[in-house]
Biotite code that builds the C-alpha atoms (Angstrom):
import biotite.structure as struc

atoms = struc.array([
    struc.Atom([0.004, 0.001, 0.006], chain_id="A", res_id=1, res_name="VAL", atom_name="CA", element="C"),
    struc.Atom([1.466, 3.296, -1.047], chain_id="A", res_id=2, res_name="ILE", atom_name="CA", element="C"),
    struc.Atom([0.031, 6.673, -0.378], chain_id="A", res_id=3, res_name="GLY", atom_name="CA", element="C"),
    struc.Atom([-3.213, 5.386, 1.180], chain_id="A", res_id=4, res_name="GLY", atom_name="CA", element="C"),
    struc.Atom([-4.391, 3.703, -1.999], chain_id="A", res_id=5, res_name="GLU", atom_name="CA", element="C"),
    struc.Atom([-5.433, 0.048, -2.254], chain_id="A", res_id=6, res_name="THR", atom_name="CA", element="C"),
    struc.Atom([-3.531, -2.106, -4.763], chain_id="A", res_id=7, res_name="PRO", atom_name="CA", element="C"),
    struc.Atom([-4.760, -1.775, -8.273], chain_id="A", res_id=8, res_name="GLU", atom_name="CA", element="C"),
    struc.Atom([-7.840, -3.847, -9.040], chain_id="A", res_id=9, res_name="GLY", atom_name="CA", element="C"),
    struc.Atom([-8.801, -4.611, -5.366], chain_id="A", res_id=10, res_name="ILE", atom_name="CA", element="C"),
    struc.Atom([-11.930, -2.807, -4.030], chain_id="A", res_id=11, res_name="CYS", atom_name="CA", element="C"),
    struc.Atom([-11.881, -1.286, -0.622], chain_id="A", res_id=12, res_name="LEU", atom_name="CA", element="C"),
    struc.Atom([-14.082, -3.978, 0.942], chain_id="A", res_id=13, res_name="SER", atom_name="CA", element="C"),
    struc.Atom([-11.888, -6.818, -0.280], chain_id="A", res_id=14, res_name="ALA", atom_name="CA", element="C"),
    struc.Atom([-8.682, -5.010, 0.840], chain_id="A", res_id=15, res_name="PHE", atom_name="CA", element="C"),
    struc.Atom([-10.250, -4.351, 4.286], chain_id="A", res_id=16, res_name="GLN", atom_name="CA", element="C"),
    struc.Atom([-10.994, -8.061, 4.667], chain_id="A", res_id=17, res_name="SER", atom_name="CA", element="C"),
    struc.Atom([-7.332, -8.862, 3.927], chain_id="A", res_id=18, res_name="LEU", atom_name="CA", element="C"),
    struc.Atom([-5.741, -6.318, 6.361], chain_id="A", res_id=19, res_name="LEU", atom_name="CA", element="C"),
    struc.Atom([-5.955, -8.242, 9.643], chain_id="A", res_id=20, res_name="PRO", atom_name="CA", element="C"),
    struc.Atom([-4.316, -11.418, 8.312], chain_id="A", res_id=21, res_name="ASP", atom_name="CA", element="C"),
    struc.Atom([-1.921, -9.420, 6.196], chain_id="A", res_id=22, res_name="LEU", atom_name="CA", element="C"),
    struc.Atom([-0.700, -7.621, 9.398], chain_id="A", res_id=23, res_name="ARG", atom_name="CA", element="C"),
    struc.Atom([-0.184, -10.958, 11.107], chain_id="A", res_id=24, res_name="VAL", atom_name="CA", element="C"),
    struc.Atom([2.035, -12.216, 8.308], chain_id="A", res_id=25, res_name="LEU", atom_name="CA", element="C"),
    struc.Atom([3.909, -8.899, 7.847], chain_id="A", res_id=26, res_name="ILE", atom_name="CA", element="C"),
    struc.Atom([4.908, -8.830, 11.571], chain_id="A", res_id=27, res_name="TYR", atom_name="CA", element="C"),
    struc.Atom([6.004, -12.442, 11.703], chain_id="A", res_id=28, res_name="GLY", atom_name="CA", element="C"),
    struc.Atom([2.951, -14.053, 13.179], chain_id="A", res_id=29, res_name="GLY", atom_name="CA", element="C"),
    struc.Atom([0.995, -17.041, 11.888], chain_id="A", res_id=30, res_name="SER", atom_name="CA", element="C"),
    struc.Atom([-2.582, -18.188, 11.920], chain_id="A", res_id=31, res_name="LEU", atom_name="CA", element="C"),
    struc.Atom([-2.906, -21.369, 14.132], chain_id="A", res_id=32, res_name="PRO", atom_name="CA", element="C"),
    struc.Atom([-5.541, -22.979, 11.829], chain_id="A", res_id=33, res_name="TRP", atom_name="CA", element="C"),
    struc.Atom([-3.314, -22.884, 8.744], chain_id="A", res_id=34, res_name="MET", atom_name="CA", element="C"),
    struc.Atom([-1.020, -25.784, 7.939], chain_id="A", res_id=35, res_name="LYS", atom_name="CA", element="C"),
    struc.Atom([1.554, -23.459, 6.435], chain_id="A", res_id=36, res_name="ASP", atom_name="CA", element="C"),
    struc.Atom([2.585, -20.693, 8.832], chain_id="A", res_id=37, res_name="PRO", atom_name="CA", element="C"),
    struc.Atom([3.442, -18.383, 5.855], chain_id="A", res_id=38, res_name="ASP", atom_name="CA", element="C"),
    struc.Atom([-0.033, -18.313, 4.374], chain_id="A", res_id=39, res_name="THR", atom_name="CA", element="C"),
    struc.Atom([-3.503, -17.075, 5.025], chain_id="A", res_id=40, res_name="ALA", atom_name="CA", element="C"),
    struc.Atom([-6.747, -17.700, 3.076], chain_id="A", res_id=41, res_name="ILE", atom_name="CA", element="C"),
    struc.Atom([-9.229, -14.809, 3.105], chain_id="A", res_id=42, res_name="VAL", atom_name="CA", element="C"),
    struc.Atom([-12.581, -14.598, 1.365], chain_id="A", res_id=43, res_name="ALA", atom_name="CA", element="C"),
    struc.Atom([-14.012, -11.258, 0.008], chain_id="A", res_id=44, res_name="CYS", atom_name="CA", element="C"),
    struc.Atom([-17.223, -10.267, 1.800], chain_id="A", res_id=45, res_name="PRO", atom_name="CA", element="C"),
    struc.Atom([-18.992, -9.322, -1.478], chain_id="A", res_id=46, res_name="ASP", atom_name="CA", element="C"),
    struc.Atom([-21.721, -11.922, -2.139], chain_id="A", res_id=47, res_name="PRO", atom_name="CA", element="C"),
    struc.Atom([-22.129, -10.807, -5.783], chain_id="A", res_id=48, res_name="GLU", atom_name="CA", element="C"),
    struc.Atom([-18.498, -11.238, -6.618], chain_id="A", res_id=49, res_name="ASN", atom_name="CA", element="C"),
    struc.Atom([-17.078, -14.055, -4.526], chain_id="A", res_id=50, res_name="PRO", atom_name="CA", element="C"),
    struc.Atom([-13.241, -14.125, -4.511], chain_id="A", res_id=51, res_name="VAL", atom_name="CA", element="C"),
    struc.Atom([-10.828, -16.056, -2.211], chain_id="A", res_id=52, res_name="VAL", atom_name="CA", element="C"),
    struc.Atom([-7.365, -14.651, -1.735], chain_id="A", res_id=53, res_name="PHE", atom_name="CA", element="C"),
    struc.Atom([-4.334, -16.616, -0.702], chain_id="A", res_id=54, res_name="GLU", atom_name="CA", element="C"),
    struc.Atom([-1.798, -14.375, 1.118], chain_id="A", res_id=55, res_name="LEU", atom_name="CA", element="C"),
    struc.Atom([1.768, -15.665, 1.226], chain_id="A", res_id=56, res_name="ARG", atom_name="CA", element="C"),
    struc.Atom([4.634, -14.258, 3.293], chain_id="A", res_id=57, res_name="ARG", atom_name="CA", element="C"),
    struc.Atom([7.531, -13.403, 0.978], chain_id="A", res_id=58, res_name="ALA", atom_name="CA", element="C"),
    struc.Atom([10.858, -15.081, 1.689], chain_id="A", res_id=59, res_name="LYS", atom_name="CA", element="C"),
    struc.Atom([13.709, -12.589, 2.037], chain_id="A", res_id=60, res_name="GLU", atom_name="CA", element="C"),
])
């Protein structure tokens, strides 16, 4: 995220649903229900345009 804008092509509602899990991954945490500690699966809340995102922590 640069300058307060969402990444191109992602609506605000979808991006807002990603933020909690994205923060966990950015700051080194993991989600206890995920088999891979470097991933998160997040569903968009829009019932008209269902999308499921897979977030992956980038290896440095």
